[in-house]
N, C-alpha and C positions, 0 to 999 in steps of 0.2 A: 504494500500500500504506500502510495507516494505521500510526501509531506502535504501537498495540496488536499488530497483526499482526507487525511487525518484532520487537517485544519477545518475542512467543510463539516465533517462529522462533529468535531468539537464545537464549532460555531452553531450548528443546528441544535446540539444538546443544550448549549447555553441559552439559546433562544427559547426552547421548550421550558427550561428551568425558569427563565425570566417570566414567561407567561404564567407558569404555575405560581410563582411568587407574587405576581400582580393580581392573582385572584381568579384565574381562568376556571379552576374547579368550583369556585363559588358561584359562577354564572350558570352552572349546570343545574337543571331542575332536580330537586331532591324528592325522592319518594320516601315512604316510611321505611322501606327496605334499605335504601341508600343512606337514610339518616342514621341507621344503626352502625354505619362504618365511620370511625373517627373518634376524636377526643373533644370534649367540651370542658372548659374551665370558666367558672362564674365567680370571680372574686368580689368581695365587698358587697355581698348581699346583706339583708337585715332580716331578722326573725324574732318572733315573740313566742314564748312558751307559757302555758297556763298549767298549774299543778292542782290536782284535786284528790285528796285534801292537800293543803299547803305543806311545803317542806319544813320540817322542824329538825331538832337535834336528836330525835327519838332513836333509840337503839334497841333491838335491831331495826333497820330501816323498814317502815311500814309500806304496804301496797299503795301506790300512788298512780293515778291516771294522768297522762299528759296529752295536751293538744298543742300542736306547733303550726304556726303559719308564718310565711315569709315571702319576700320578694328577692329573686335572684339579682345579683349585680349584673352589669353588662357582660355577657358571655362571649368568650372567644371560642369559635367553633369551626369545624371543617366545612360548614355550609351556612348560609344565611337564614335558615329556618330555625336555628336553635341558638338565638342570641339573647333571649330574655324569657322570663316566665315567673310563675309563682310556685310556691312550695308548701305542702302541708304534710303532716305526720301525726298519727294517732298511735299511742302506745301505753304501756303500763310497766311497772316494775317496783322493786323494793328500793326506795329512794329516801334520802334525808339531805340535810344541808351540807353534809361533808362528803358523801359517797353514794354509790348505788349502781344499779344496773337496770336496764329496761329493754324492751323489744316492741316492735310494732311494724306498721305498714305506712308507707308514704307515697306521695305522688308529686311529680313535677309537671305542671301544666304549662306547656310552651306557649308563648304569645302568638306565634304564627298559627292561623287556623288550619293550615295544611298539615299539621303534625298531630301525633297521638301522644297523650300523656305518658310519661315514663313512670311506671309503678315499681316500687322497690320495697324490700324488706331490710330491716336493720336491727341489730342487737348491739346495745351499748354495754359492753362487759364491765367496765369500771369508769365511772365519770367522777373526777375529783371536783369538789365544790368548795374550795377554801373561801370562807367568809361569804358564801352564797353565790360565788362566781363559778359558773360551769365552764370547765376547760375540757374539751372532748374532741377526739378524732375517731371517726367510725367509718367502717366500710360495709357494704352489703350489695347483693345482686339486684340488678334491674330485671324484674320477672316478666314484664309485659310492656307493650307500647314501644315508642322510639327508644333505641339503644338497649332493647331486651338482650340479655346475655352479657352485657357489659357490667362493670363494677362501678358503683357510686361511692365516692369518698367525700365525707363531710367533715369540715373542721369548724368548731363552734367555740366562741367565747361569749357567754351570756352573763350579764351582770344584773344584780338586783338594785332597784332604786331605793330600797329600804333594807339596809344591812342588818337592822335589828329585828326584822320580821321573823327570822328563824327562831328567835327566843320567845315569840308570842304563841298563844294557844292556836290561833288561826294559821300561823306559819307563813312562809313565803309562797305566795300564790302566782306570781308572775316574774319572769325574767325576760330580758331583751338584749339584743346586741348583734354584732356582725357574724357572718358565717360565709364559708367558702365551699362551693360545690364543684367537684371535679368528676367527670365520667371518663373512665379508662377503658 
């Protein structure tokens, strides 16, 4: 192969790479099957969690139900159909203001009407809650909808606006804060 032929191949390859970098794959229409291919990262989302009954310092940790709602931060995705959405999760577990574990089912509803919600299951094995602040990284499978078969990773830092609530009979009933969603 001559130098000119190698140069042409290299130039063509760079041209294709340049088009890909400029978003050529983003212009392709995504179907729900195609949407399952790729990675999504949604940093700087916000979420709110409600605990029933409220979290206290009770030991062993009592059974608590939790309801979570949130808004994903602007998502970086392999297609334009998965760049924003909302998040909800319902679960229960043995929780107190210091530690605990829970499990449940959640859903990401993508903002684009051409998508299907990503339904996932998660188990939070140990969530440390120093002074009522939840610090947690959890993974779980997406079981249906867009990205079925992929893994969802959630990083959460939720703070309470009432740090003394854990010491009251009612307990801490709400926390809110930033969270990061990543689909691998």
